[in-house]
Kinemage of the C-alpha trace (Angstrom):
@kinemage 1
@onewidth
@group {chain A} dominant
@subgroup {mainchain}
@vectorlist {calphas} color= white
{ca met a 1} P 56.094 -4.915 -3.978
{ca ala a 2} L 53.407 -2.539 -5.179
{ca ala a 3} L 52.828 -5.014 -8.025
{ca phe a 4} L 52.279 -7.738 -5.421
{ca gly a 5} L 49.694 -5.563 -3.665
{ca leu a 6} L 47.867 -4.986 -6.957
{ca phe a 7} L 47.954 -8.690 -7.844
{ca phe a 8} L 46.660 -9.637 -4.406
{ca leu a 9} L 43.820 -7.089 -4.613
{ca leu a 10} L 42.676 -8.159 -8.079
{ca val a 11} L 42.907 -11.906 -7.402
{ca gly a 12} L 40.783 -11.594 -4.280
{ca leu a 13} L 37.846 -9.990 -6.082
{ca pro a 14} L 36.708 -13.173 -7.880
{ca leu a 15} L 38.362 -15.822 -5.688
{ca gly a 16} L 37.072 -14.336 -2.434
{ca gly a 17} L 33.518 -13.958 -3.672
{ca val a 18} L 33.619 -10.172 -3.418
{ca leu a 19} L 32.075 -9.763 -6.870
{ca ser a 20} L 29.476 -12.512 -6.377
{ca thr a 21} L 28.298 -11.433 -2.903
{ca gly a 22} L 28.942 -7.690 -2.978
{ca gln a 23} L 30.583 -7.816 0.446
{ca ala a 24} L 33.424 -5.357 1.060
{ca glu a 25} L 35.016 -7.552 3.719
{ca pro a 26} L 38.845 -7.735 4.002
{ca leu a 27} L 38.847 -11.338 5.238
{ca arg a 28} L 37.437 -12.485 1.903
{ca trp a 29} L 40.879 -11.794 0.386
{ca leu a 30} L 42.296 -14.665 2.442
{ca ser a 31} L 41.220 -16.855 -0.488
{ca gly a 32} L 44.262 -15.653 -2.435
{ca ser a 33} L 46.744 -15.421 0.423
{ca leu a 34} L 48.279 -18.862 0.000
{ca tyr a 35} L 48.780 -18.482 -3.772
{ca ser a 36} L 50.248 -15.005 -3.382
{ca ala a 37} L 52.595 -15.984 -0.545
{ca ala a 38} L 53.840 -19.021 -2.422
{ca gly a 39} L 54.459 -17.038 -5.604
{ca leu a 40} L 56.301 -14.166 -3.932
{ca ser a 41} L 58.428 -16.450 -1.748
{ca phe a 42} L 59.341 -18.483 -4.836
{ca leu a 43} L 60.443 -15.346 -6.714
{ca leu a 44} L 62.514 -14.039 -3.806
{ca arg a 45} L 63.998 -17.351 -2.729
{ca arg a 46} L 67.469 -16.526 -4.125
{ca gln a 47} L 67.676 -13.078 -2.518
{ca glu a 48} L 69.631 -12.383 0.641
{ca arg a 49} L 67.858 -12.967 3.930
{ca arg a 50} L 67.522 -9.281 4.802
{ca gln a 51} L 66.123 -8.410 1.379
{ca arg a 52} L 63.625 -11.270 1.524
{ca trp a 53} L 62.218 -10.401 4.935
{ca thr a 54} L 62.073 -6.702 4.144
{ca gly a 55} L 60.177 -7.586 0.998
{ca tyr a 56} L 57.778 -9.795 2.931
{ca gly a 57} L 56.999 -7.006 5.397
{ca val a 58} L 56.430 -4.433 2.669
{ca ala a 59} L 54.292 -6.866 0.641
{ca ala a 60} L 52.097 -7.760 3.624
{ca ala a 61} L 51.641 -4.087 4.519
{ca leu a 62} L 50.787 -3.003 0.972
{ca ser a 63} L 48.361 -5.880 0.388
{ca cys a 64} L 46.581 -5.064 3.650
{ca ala a 65} L 46.481 -1.322 2.865
{ca ala a 66} L 45.203 -1.818 -0.698
{ca val a 67} L 42.355 -4.053 0.462
{ca leu a 68} L 41.441 -1.692 3.300
{ca val a 69} L 41.293 1.302 0.956
{ca phe a 70} L 39.218 -0.629 -1.575
{ca cys a 71} L 36.712 -1.752 1.084
{ca gly a 72} L 36.565 1.714 2.619
{ca val a 73} L 35.850 3.447 -0.688
{ca ala a 74} L 33.756 0.806 -2.486
{ca gly a 75} L 31.809 -0.437 0.543
{ca arg a 76} L 32.027 2.624 2.813
{ca his a 77} L 33.286 0.353 5.578
{ca trp a 78} L 36.742 0.598 7.171
{ca ser a 79} L 37.249 -2.682 9.021
{ca trp a 80} L 40.612 -1.912 10.601
{ca ser a 81} L 40.742 -5.027 12.769
{ca his a 82} L 40.013 -7.414 9.893
{ca gly a 83} L 42.421 -5.522 7.632
{ca leu a 84} L 45.253 -5.787 10.144
{ca leu a 85} L 44.455 -9.468 10.680
{ca leu a 86} L 44.678 -9.977 6.915
{ca gly a 87} L 48.111 -8.332 6.819
{ca leu a 88} L 49.350 -10.421 9.741
{ca ile a 89} L 48.186 -13.683 8.164
{ca asn a 90} L 49.813 -12.719 4.866
{ca phe a 91} L 53.131 -12.086 6.621
{ca leu a 92} L 52.919 -15.401 8.512
{ca leu a 93} L 52.207 -17.291 5.291
{ca leu a 94} L 55.142 -15.569 3.596
{ca ala a 95} L 57.381 -16.564 6.513
{ca ile a 96} L 56.214 -20.184 6.370
{ca met a 97} L 56.704 -20.385 2.617
{ca asp a 98} L 60.164 -18.842 2.986
{ca leu a 99} L 61.159 -21.596 5.408
{ca leu a 100} L 59.782 -24.274 3.087
{ca phe a 101} L 61.692 -22.909 0.112
{ca arg a 102} L 64.937 -23.308 2.099
{ca ile a 103} L 64.606 -27.073 1.494
{ca pro a 104} L 67.122 -27.928 -1.234
{ca arg a 105} L 65.807 -28.764 -4.719
{ca ala a 106} L 62.164 -28.726 -3.608
{ca gly a 107} L 61.051 -25.284 -4.824
{ca gly a 108} L 58.876 -26.445 -7.713
{ca leu a 109} L 57.240 -29.201 -5.678
{ca ile a 110} L 56.472 -26.849 -2.784
{ca leu a 111} L 55.014 -24.236 -5.146
{ca ala a 112} L 52.771 -26.838 -6.803
{ca gly a 113} L 51.710 -28.163 -3.394
{ca ala a 114} L 50.828 -24.667 -2.175
{ca ile a 115} L 48.693 -24.034 -5.260
{ca leu a 116} L 46.933 -27.397 -4.869
{ca ala a 117} L 46.309 -26.724 -1.156
{ca gly a 118} L 44.819 -23.348 -2.035
{ca leu a 119} L 42.463 -24.996 -4.526
{ca leu a 120} L 41.331 -27.632 -2.020
{ca leu a 121} L 41.060 -25.319 0.985
{ca pro a 122} L 37.345 -24.888 1.812
{ca ala a 123} L 36.050 -21.351 2.270
{ca arg a 124} L 34.680 -22.163 5.724
{ca ser a 125} L 38.246 -22.617 6.977
{ca tyr a 126} L 38.927 -18.878 6.688
{ca leu a 127} L 35.437 -17.309 6.646
{ca trp a 128} L 34.210 -18.775 9.928
{ca met a 129} L 34.544 -15.355 11.570
{ca leu a 130} L 31.764 -14.095 9.285
{ca glu a 131} L 29.257 -16.713 10.459
{ca ala a 132} L 26.491 -16.208 13.007
{ca his a 133} L 26.523 -18.023 16.341
{ca pro a 134} L 23.480 -20.179 17.189
{ca thr a 135} L 21.433 -18.958 20.125
{ca pro a 136} L 21.733 -21.185 23.212
{ca gly a 137} L 18.542 -22.134 25.029
{ca lys a 138} L 16.257 -21.735 22.017
{ca glu a 139} L 12.794 -20.286 22.513
{ca arg a 140} L 9.727 -21.570 20.683
{ca leu a 141} L 8.583 -19.720 17.599
{ca ala a 142} L 5.171 -20.383 16.104
{ca val a 143} L 5.148 -19.948 12.320
{ca met a 144} L 2.159 -19.584 10.010
{ca thr a 145} L 2.693 -18.881 6.323
{ca ser a 146} L 1.556 -19.645 2.808
{ca leu a 147} L 5.123 -19.247 1.528
{ca pro a 148} L 7.216 -22.285 0.515
{ca ile a 149} L 9.085 -22.492 3.795
{ca gly a 150} L 9.045 -25.334 6.264
{ca pro a 151} L 10.064 -28.989 6.112
{ca ile a 152} L 7.905 -29.899 3.090
{ca arg a 153} L 6.005 -26.692 2.292
{ca gly a 154} L 6.052 -25.643 -1.333
{ca arg a 155} L 7.885 -28.766 -2.512
{ca glu a 156} L 6.928 -31.259 -5.169
{ca ile a 157} L 5.827 -34.793 -4.241
{ca ala a 158} L 8.736 -36.215 -6.236
{ca glu a 159} L 11.232 -34.393 -4.028
{ca ile a 160} L 9.629 -35.783 -0.889
{ca leu a 161} L 9.533 -39.339 -2.271
{ca asn a 162} L 13.192 -39.028 -3.262
{ca glu a 163} L 14.005 -38.343 0.419
{ca lys a 164} L 15.122 -34.759 -0.148
{ca glu a 165} L 13.891 -33.765 3.282
{ca his a 166} L 16.400 -31.006 3.862
{ca ala a 167} L 15.088 -27.846 5.457
{ca asp a 168} L 14.638 -24.849 3.212
{ca pro a 169} L 17.046 -21.917 3.726
{ca val a 170} L 14.585 -19.795 5.726
{ca ser a 171} L 13.745 -22.610 8.141
{ca ala a 172} L 17.428 -23.516 8.415
{ca glu a 173} L 18.262 -19.957 9.506
{ca leu a 174} L 15.328 -19.710 11.916
{ca ser a 175} L 15.983 -23.118 13.477
{ca arg a 176} L 19.494 -22.037 14.506
{ca his a 177} L 17.887 -19.638 16.977
{ca phe a 178} L 14.379 -21.014 17.631
{ca thr a 179} L 12.504 -24.240 18.079
{ca leu a 180} L 9.997 -23.934 15.233
{ca his a 181} L 6.344 -24.881 15.564
{ca tyr a 182} L 4.357 -24.631 12.328
{ca val a 183} L 0.635 -24.006 12.697
{ca asp a 184} L -2.022 -24.252 9.990
{ca phe a 185} L -4.929 -22.693 11.884
{ca leu a 186} L -4.971 -19.804 14.347
{ca ser a 187} L -7.097 -20.373 17.408
{ca thr a 188} L -6.946 -20.010 21.148
{ca ala a 189} L -5.856 -23.649 21.352
{ca ser a 190} L -3.127 -23.479 18.681
{ca leu a 191} L -1.662 -20.270 20.169
{ca ser a 192} L -1.863 -21.483 23.744
{ca gly a 193} L 1.577 -21.585 25.312
{ca glu a 194} L 3.157 -19.601 22.458
{ca ser a 195} L 4.820 -16.286 23.256
{ca arg a 196} L 6.159 -15.426 19.804
{ca leu a 197} L 4.616 -15.742 16.332
{ca leu a 198} L 5.935 -15.236 12.799
{ca leu a 199} L 2.982 -14.594 10.488
{ca ala a 200} L 4.452 -14.422 6.977
{ca his a 201} L 1.942 -13.722 4.193
{ca pro a 202} L -0.641 -16.254 5.434
{ca arg a 203} L -3.550 -17.661 3.505
{ca gly a 204} L -6.875 -15.904 3.880
{ca leu a 205} L -7.749 -16.025 7.600
{ca ser a 206} L -11.308 -16.430 8.794
{ca pro a 207} L -12.878 -13.772 11.045
{ca ser a 208} L -12.562 -16.123 14.024
{ca glu a 209} L -8.840 -16.605 13.344
{ca leu a 210} L -8.293 -12.856 13.147
{ca ala a 211} L -10.199 -12.376 16.385
{ca asp a 212} L -8.205 -15.075 18.176
{ca leu a 213} L -4.946 -13.551 16.908
{ca asp a 214} L -5.971 -10.130 18.189
{ca gln a 215} L -6.877 -11.573 21.605
{ca trp a 216} L -3.566 -13.452 21.771
{ca val a 217} L -1.575 -10.281 21.118
{ca gln a 218} L -3.663 -8.327 23.639
{ca ala a 219} L -2.893 -10.993 26.230
{ca gly a 220} L 0.861 -10.411 25.828
{ca gly a 221} L 1.828 -12.194 22.616
{ca arg a 222} L 4.537 -10.799 20.357
{ca ala a 223} L 4.073 -11.107 16.595
{ca leu a 224} L 6.203 -10.368 13.555
{ca ile a 225} L 3.852 -9.969 10.596
{ca leu a 226} L 5.045 -9.831 6.984
{ca ala a 227} L 2.199 -8.409 4.884
{ca asp a 228} L 2.719 -8.077 1.135
{ca pro a 229} L 0.335 -6.284 -1.249
{ca leu a 230} L 2.002 -7.828 -4.318
{ca leu a 231} L 3.861 -11.098 -3.803
{ca val a 232} L 6.240 -11.895 -6.677
{ca trp a 233} L 7.779 -15.038 -5.150
{ca pro a 234} L 7.404 -17.819 -7.789
{ca ser a 235} L 5.035 -20.654 -6.884
{ca his a 236} L 4.031 -23.934 -8.518
{ca his a 237} L 0.454 -23.383 -7.324
{ca pro a 238} L -1.803 -21.870 -10.022
{ca leu a 239} L -3.244 -18.377 -9.757
{ca gly a 240} L -6.431 -18.387 -7.709
{ca asp a 241} L -5.284 -21.299 -5.519
{ca pro a 242} L -5.918 -20.433 -1.844
{ca arg a 243} L -2.382 -21.635 -1.111
{ca arg a 244} L -1.035 -18.858 -3.348
{ca pro a 245} L -2.448 -15.545 -2.146
{ca ile a 246} L -1.053 -12.737 -4.298
{ca thr a 247} L -1.830 -10.117 -1.677
{ca ser a 248} L -2.001 -10.266 2.100
{ca leu a 249} L -5.557 -10.664 3.319
{ca leu a 250} L -5.064 -8.989 6.695
{ca asp a 251} L -6.898 -5.711 6.050
{ca pro a 252} L -9.619 -6.238 8.716
{ca leu a 253} L -6.980 -6.803 11.423
{ca leu a 254} L -4.810 -3.926 10.219
{ca leu a 255} L -7.750 -1.513 10.191
{ca his a 256} L -8.710 -2.667 13.675
{ca trp a 257} L -5.205 -1.880 14.924
{ca gly a 258} L -5.037 1.434 13.056
{ca leu a 259} L -3.026 0.646 9.935
{ca lys a 260} L -3.540 0.634 6.185
{ca leu a 261} L -1.305 -1.229 3.738
{ca glu a 262} L -0.890 0.723 0.524
{ca pro a 263} L -0.534 -0.911 -2.919
{ca ala a 264} L 2.960 -1.778 -4.102
{ca asn a 265} L 4.576 0.640 -6.528
{ca ser a 266} L 6.482 -1.912 -8.634
{ca lys a 267} L 7.811 -5.451 -8.788
{ca leu a 268} L 11.414 -4.272 -8.974
{ca val a 269} L 14.008 -5.468 -6.498
{ca his a 270} L 15.225 -2.663 -4.253
{ca lys a 271} L 18.210 -2.775 -1.927
{ca val a 272} L 18.335 -0.483 1.075
{ca asp a 273} L 21.457 -0.132 3.196
{ca ala a 274} L 20.512 0.717 6.793
{ca lys a 275} L 23.354 0.812 9.331
{ca arg a 276} L 25.427 -1.652 7.281
{ca arg a 277} L 22.533 -4.110 7.048
{ca leu a 278} L 21.499 -4.593 3.409
{ca leu a 279} L 17.819 -5.386 2.796
{ca ala a 280} L 16.679 -6.657 -0.605
{ca thr a 281} L 12.945 -6.346 -1.255
{ca ala a 282} L 10.630 -6.978 -4.211
{ca gly a 283} L 7.227 -5.333 -4.623
{ca ala a 284} L 7.471 -3.706 -1.203
{ca ser a 285} L 4.918 -1.187 0.045
{ca arg a 286} L 4.367 1.024 3.085
{ca phe a 287} L 1.944 1.345 5.991
{ca val a 288} L -0.160 4.392 6.719
{ca val a 289} L -1.017 4.916 10.389
{ca thr a 290} L -4.694 5.582 11.071
{ca gly a 291} L -4.878 4.888 14.808
{ca pro a 292} L -3.132 5.902 18.027
{ca gln a 293} L -1.647 2.537 19.023
{ca cys a 294} L 0.625 2.191 15.984
{ca ser a 295} L 3.674 4.094 14.741
{ca ala a 296} L 5.515 3.883 11.410
{ca arg a 297} L 9.267 3.671 10.817
{ca glu a 298} L 11.603 3.595 7.838
{ca gly a 299} L 9.206 5.604 5.695
{ca gly a 300} L 6.293 3.326 6.540
{ca phe a 301} L 8.083 0.102 5.578
{ca leu a 302} L 7.871 -0.943 9.241
{ca ala a 303} L 5.052 -0.355 11.696
{ca his a 304} L 4.967 -1.102 15.410
{ca cys a 305} L 1.680 -1.545 17.243
{ca arg a 306} L 1.123 -1.777 21.001
{ca val a 307} L -1.963 -3.955 21.403
{ca gly a 308} L -2.975 -4.478 25.012
{ca arg a 309} L -0.077 -6.127 26.852
{ca gly a 310} L 1.500 -7.391 23.637
{ca asp a 311} L 2.913 -5.859 20.511
{ca ala a 312} L 3.260 -6.526 16.802
{ca leu a 313} L 5.956 -5.475 14.379
{ca leu a 314} L 4.660 -5.346 10.809
{ca val a 315} L 6.766 -5.350 7.623
{ca ala a 316} L 5.336 -4.220 4.274
{ca asp a 317} L 6.979 -6.991 2.259
{ca ala a 318} L 7.085 -10.796 2.365
{ca asp a 319} L 9.286 -11.420 -0.674
{ca leu a 320} L 12.283 -10.506 1.474
{ca leu a 321} L 12.202 -14.111 2.752
{ca asn a 322} L 12.809 -15.421 -0.772
{ca pro a 323} L 16.300 -17.016 -0.705
{ca ala a 324} L 16.925 -15.757 -4.245
{ca leu a 325} L 17.159 -12.229 -2.823
{ca trp a 326} L 19.672 -12.926 -0.043
{ca met a 327} L 21.289 -16.334 -0.412
{ca gly a 328} L 24.572 -16.687 -2.292
{ca gly a 329} L 26.599 -19.729 -3.240
{ca asp a 330} L 25.221 -22.670 -5.199
{ca gly a 331} L 22.065 -22.897 -3.088
{ca thr a 332} L 22.980 -26.236 -1.504
{ca glu a 333} L 24.329 -24.867 1.764
{ca val a 334} L 23.090 -21.970 3.881
{ca arg a 335} L 26.113 -19.960 4.984
{ca asp a 336} L 26.026 -16.447 6.390
{ca ala a 337} L 29.425 -15.667 4.896
{ca asn a 338} L 28.038 -16.086 1.363
{ca arg a 339} L 24.889 -14.018 1.818
{ca thr a 340} L 24.200 -11.325 -0.763
{ca ala a 341} L 21.963 -9.317 1.586
{ca asp a 342} L 21.101 -9.191 5.292
{ca asn a 343} L 17.426 -10.145 4.963
{ca met a 344} L 17.495 -13.037 7.412
{ca gln a 345} L 19.750 -11.148 9.820
{ca leu a 346} L 17.141 -8.373 9.914
{ca val a 347} L 14.291 -10.860 10.362
{ca leu a 348} L 16.132 -12.385 13.316
{ca gln a 349} L 16.789 -8.903 14.680
{ca trp a 350} L 13.067 -8.109 14.407
{ca leu a 351} L 12.463 -11.330 16.360
{ca asn a 352} L 14.691 -9.909 19.138
{ca ile a 353} L 17.750 -12.070 18.554
{ca ser a 354} L 20.713 -10.193 20.012
{ca glu a 355} L 23.370 -8.698 17.751
{ca ala a 356} L 25.967 -11.038 19.285
{ca his a 357} L 24.251 -14.042 17.673
{ca leu a 358} L 23.872 -12.487 14.215
{ca ala a 359} L 26.360 -12.509 11.351
{ca pro a 360} L 28.756 -9.567 11.731
{ca arg a 361} L 27.868 -6.352 9.947
{ca thr a 362} L 29.878 -5.717 6.807
{ca gly a 363} L 30.220 -3.143 4.084
{ca trp a 364} L 28.204 -3.625 0.900
{ca ile a 365} L 29.257 -2.580 -2.598
{ca pro a 366} L 26.248 -0.749 -4.082
{ca ser a 367} L 27.213 -0.731 -7.776
{ca gly a 368} L 29.860 -1.305 -10.395
{ca gly a 369} L 30.776 2.352 -10.125
{ca ala a 370} L 31.710 1.824 -6.494
{ca ile a 371} L 34.030 -1.017 -7.533
{ca gly a 372} L 35.716 1.328 -10.002
{ca ala a 373} L 36.115 4.021 -7.356
{ca gly a 374} L 37.578 1.527 -4.890
{ca leu a 375} L 40.053 0.197 -7.442
{ca ala a 376} L 41.093 3.730 -8.420
{ca ala a 377} L 41.760 4.651 -4.779
{ca ala a 378} L 43.755 1.459 -4.178
{ca leu a 379} L 45.763 1.980 -7.371
{ca leu a 380} L 46.593 5.530 -6.307
{ca leu a 381} L 47.843 4.250 -2.943
{ca leu a 382} L 49.993 1.577 -4.585
{ca phe a 383} L 51.386 4.065 -7.104
{ca leu a 384} L 52.420 6.457 -4.347
{ca ala a 385} L 53.956 3.568 -2.417
{ca ala a 386} L 55.923 2.476 -5.483
{ca val a 387} L 57.252 6.012 -6.017
{ca phe a 388} L 58.226 6.272 -2.349
{ca leu a 389} L 59.980 2.906 -2.357
{ca arg a 390} L 61.873 3.678 -5.571
{ca thr a 391} L 62.946 7.101 -4.260
{ca gly a 392} L 64.025 5.663 -0.912
{ca lys a 393} L 65.980 2.911 -2.622
{ca arg a 394} L 68.001 5.451 -4.654
{ca gly a 395} L 68.485 7.721 -1.636
{ca pro a 396} L 68.897 11.509 -1.692
{ca pro a 397} L 71.462 13.157 -3.993
{ca gly a 398} L 75.011 12.816 -2.724
{ca asn a 399} L 74.114 9.874 -0.486
{ca ser a 400} L 73.967 6.201 -1.180
{ca trp a 401} L 72.795 3.239 0.797
{ca glu a 402} L 75.696 1.287 -0.590
{ca lys a 403} L 78.903 1.092 1.424
{ca pro a 404} L 81.752 3.184 -0.009
{ca ala a 405} L 84.399 1.232 -1.864
{ca val a 406} L 87.545 0.514 0.091
{ca pro a 407} L 90.650 1.573 -1.902
{ca glu a 408} L 93.131 -1.143 -2.608
{ca ser a 409} L 96.354 -0.920 -0.656
């Protein structure tokens, strides 16, 4: 049964998307549960009833324990509830397959059917617990940006003419929680009636736009501002095009509020794990506080400014919105379960979306070395379990689990 636990652990790494997403989440191993249950039940189908069900219980427990240890060591996250749920589902599947294999002369057909069902089973059928819940009663969110987000922003004319009017991943995530209102010019009129604004690496703003934005915040507006000193997000606009600002042009407003955005150190992608929320950035910088109404957090990566009756949260990176940094899968469907980082979950959190409506926190595997450490710990557990089971099966010296032979009369 230790071999079953090892097989189940190894199969789940690629099939469950653990290697592709970096998530140390026990429920991802459900991808291999049906195959594993069918295979083990097929192998044990000729054993006695007691032996089969004992084997099923031990197999479910060892598979659950191996996955839990791997996730705890590799991802530094011990999800006991999800691990126990995984073990329970494995046992139920083993029980169901055992009943199916009781059908006479149908073992091969049932095994083939179970494998085919596992191949056709969509991931959303068992990863729905890892998805975020849309916010009821959506608030309005004004959005101004030069980035390729929005219904048709940053897209080629051919795509639009070919009716590929799907929302981009960033807008798709935001629209689950807000009613989006894109603005192209900041003024008293365009901001009238808006209580929340996402200003993500905008084009160069005129002095009047900066003044109107400042007055709006002072009057009680709440803004999330993504300012990037070195944008590395690819664009089809040529260098020098006003629609492709390489650096954020917000210095006059920042200086007025008491902040200075320092140059970026590099274009490298950095991943920071903060309270089990993984943030992937590229060319990020930091703010330096120069005035009394602002304070810096996270080493200057975030800055919070109280401006009049309103406030602004500023982030020293805009590339974090780039789906290439946080979106997994084939890119055709936005699913929280397949994210490779928590960028959009953090953006929503900065926009004051409650934790209950965000994708659940999970453990993240930082490197290949962590995978090796997790596998080593799980292998050690399975080895000890195998030794214990073999010793218990033999029994102590002078004792045997077998019934003594009855002498013939």
